[in-house]
C-alpha positions, 0 to 999 in steps of 0.5 A, a space after each residue: 530441467 525444471 521449468 519456472 514461471 517469470 515474472 515482469 514479461 520475460 516470457 511465460 516459461 523458461 529452463 535455467 539455462 535460458 533464463 541464464 542467457 537472458 540476464 545480460 540483457 535483463 535490467 537490475 530490477 528484472 534480475 531481483 525478479 528473475 532470481 526470487 522466482 529461481 529461488 521460490 522466495 515469493 516474499 521476496 518476489 512480491 516485493 519486487 513485483 511491487 516495486 517494478 511496477 511503481 517505478 515503471 507502472 507497466 501492467 497493474 497489480 491484480 487484485 491479490 495485492 489489495 491494499 498495495 495496489 493504486 488507488 484507482 486500480 483498488 477502487 475498481 475491484 471495490 466496486 465490482 466486489 460490492 456489486 457482485 456482493 449485492 447479488 448475494 446479499 440475502 440478510 438484513 445485516 448484508 444489506 447494511 454493509 452495502 449501505 455502508 461501502 455506499 456512502 463511504 464511496 460517496 454514493 447516495 442513490 443506491 442506499 436510499 435505495 436498498 433502505 427503502 426495501 425495508 419490510 414494513 413488518 421489521 423492527 428497522 422500517 422507521 430507522 430505515 425510512 428515517 435514514 433514507 431520508 436524511 440522506 435523500 435530503 443532505 444539501 450544502 448549506 452552513 447549517 445543514 453540514 454544521 448540524 450533521 457534522 456535530 450529530 456525526 461527533 456525537 455518535 461516534 463519542 457514544 460507540 457508534 462509530 461507523 454511523 458517524 463515519 457515514 455522516 461525515 462521509 455524506 458531508 465530504 469529511 472523509 478525511 475526518 472520517 479516517 482520522 476517527 476510524 484511526 483512533 478507535 483502532 478500526 484500521 481495515 475500514 480507515 484504510 479502504 475509506 482512505 484508498 477510495 475516497 482521499 485525495 493523494 495528499 490525504 491518503 498520504 497522511 493517513 499511510 504514513 500514520 499505518 505504515 508506522 504502525 505496521 513497523 513498530 507492530 512487527 508487520 514490517 513486509 506490508 509497511 514495506 509494500 505500502 511504502 514503495 506504493 507511495 513512493 517513499 522508497 527513502 522509507 523502504 529502505 530504512 525499514 529494511 536496513 533497520 530489520 538487518 535486510 541489507 540483502 534486500 535494501 541495497 537492490 532496492 536502492 540501486 534499482 530506484 537510481 537506476 530508474 531514475 526515482 531515487 528522491 534527492 532527500 534520500 542520500 544519507 539513507 542510501 549511502 548508509 544501505 551501500 556501506 553496509 552492504 559492502 560490510 557484508 561482501 566483506 564478509 564474503 570475501 567478495 572485495 572486488 564488488 564491495 569496492 564498487 559499492 564502497 564508491 556508491 557510498 558517499 563519504 563513509 563509503 570511499 573511506 571503507 573501499 581506502 581501508 581495504 585497499 590497504 588491507 588488500 596490499 
């Protein structure tokens, strides 16, 4: 029998027969994980792994999940990446990238240090010295804050987006910088900044916009993963249902209910998912299981269940 790697701490290597023995002790979500692994469906497996993490906060997601990671883990990985990039930097543009990232992270000492490393015969010597002076002299006074914000908006309006956003981050206006980045379609940079610098509420607002953008542009899978990472489980189910992936939407909803994490405001979408899943099961002549989901599908589900029982008589 071939061996497979099973996720979620179910054992390192098991055969199909061993997996069958374990199934009776697994949660519904763990069964979804094992099934996806057995069939080699890595897209679904990633989805169930992300859902498993955000339902029970077990072991952190690896850096391979990138922006789907929780913000604390993502920030930790990005700081490590930045440290490696600094050791490998060999050009002026590499140094500017490091300076940019440190400013967005809210650091000031390191950017000043890097700016002052500029060679005296460099054409950027004067500019970098002025930037170092500005960063080191930023104060909390109202006049300084308003002046820097005015300069930042002027820079952004004149095609100097990143420089303007750096100034906004220097005066603790990272959320404004994110909005400007989104407005100018610099989405990757906006998400990076949102994950490392914004509060939970501010981050959620930025990501809601990004999820809708992803779904409208056809990147639904990433949109679903991000919705799960924000605990918008009903939103994830709604996207799945809209894309006719009811065979994934129903297990997702059931897993959230089993974990006690389904939102109270998600009753309508829950009922719709279970009714559609029941219809799908009927199309496969699996009426007994369909009746189970009818009972979980609210009034419409119960109505469908009655119709099925009448037809079965």
